[in-house]
C-alpha positions, 0 to 999 in steps of 0.5 A: 432461653430468653437470653439466646433468642437472637442466636436462634433467629440469626440461625434461621435467617442465615439458613434461609439466605443460604437456601436462597443462594443455593437455589440461585446457584443451581439455576445458574449452573443449569443455565451454564450446562445448557449453554455448554450443550449449545456450544458443543453442538455449534462446534460440531456443526462448525467442524462438519462445515470445515470438513466440507469446505476442505473437501471442496478446496481439495476438489478445486484441481479436479476437472470433473468437479469444475465441470459439474460445478459449472453445470450446476451453478452457472447452467453451462453445458459442455459440448455433447450434452443436451440442455433441457428447459422446464417451464413452470 
């Protein structure tokens, strides 16, 4: 047993290094899983934005949509409409 003490010491040190590396790897995997979830949610948001922009692009040829956009964004009022001003 006295001749083989270095084998046991080596085994204990190797096991300790293995455990440390395994914990570090587990932490990295956890961080990467969080990044994956974050990127998936960003992809879904981008897809929703893409659908919204596609609908807006399709509606550019619709006269009713153009009229509504002019009313909302520029405050223009077509003939026959009443424009109301609110004072704060």
